[in-house]
N, C-alpha and C positions, 0 to 999 in steps of 0.2 A: 502494500500500499503505500511506501513511502517514496516509492519511483511515481504514483498516479498523486499523489498530493506534490510533490518535484514539478511535475507536469502542468498542473495545475496552476499552482504559484507563477510560471513561468507566461503561462498560458495568459492569467490575469495583469501579469506586469505588459505580457505584448500590449493588449489590450490600451491598458494606460498609456503607455507608449504613443499608441493614435489617436487617442485623445486629445494629448499635450499637442503631438505635429503640428504645427503651426504654420506650416508651409506644407501639408498635406490637407489643410484648410484651403486654398486655394482652386482645387479642381476638385468642390463639394461631392461631385459622382462618386469620383473615385476613394475619396477618403469615408466616404459613407458603406462604400464598399469595402473599404480595410475595416470599418469598425464589426461592417455583420459577421465579417471572416474572422475575427478576432470571438465575438461572442460566440458564433456557431462553435467554436473550438473551443470553448467553454461549457456550452450545454452537452459536446458530446466526447469530453474529458466526466463532467462530474456524472452524468448516467453511467459512464465504468467505474464510479467507484463502488464501494462495495457500501451494504446498508448500514452497517457497524460507524460508520463517521460521526465523528460527534455531531451532534444534535446543532450547536452552535451553528459549526460549517451549512453544514444541510439547508439551517433555515439560508442563513444569508445568500447562499446558493440558488434558494429557491427563489426568494425576495428578488433577484436579480441585487443585490446588495452586494456589486465586486470589492467594493472598497473596504469593505465591512470584513470581507472573507481574504482581500491579499492582507488585513491587517492580522486577521485571525492564525490565517500563516502561517505570517511573520513572526508572531507572537510564540507560538509554540516549535519554532524552532530555535536551536541556540543562531543558526549562521543565517537565517533568516531565509533561507530558501529551499522551505518544505520538506526537508528532511532530516 
């Protein structure tokens, strides 16, 4: 499960990077496509997580509270990389 959490952490960071990418916003359609792809990746990773994941993380992901999910993952791992 550690690998799945690390992958999820990375996907959440990638989504945040897309949101923060000011240059990408100059082409709104491309920006939206990148954001959609990042969100779909998170959804796929979420579906692959075991049912035994922490209820708080599950709640954040179900509510699409991705900032909170990333903060949670960073807090549960000393290196902050989901491992």
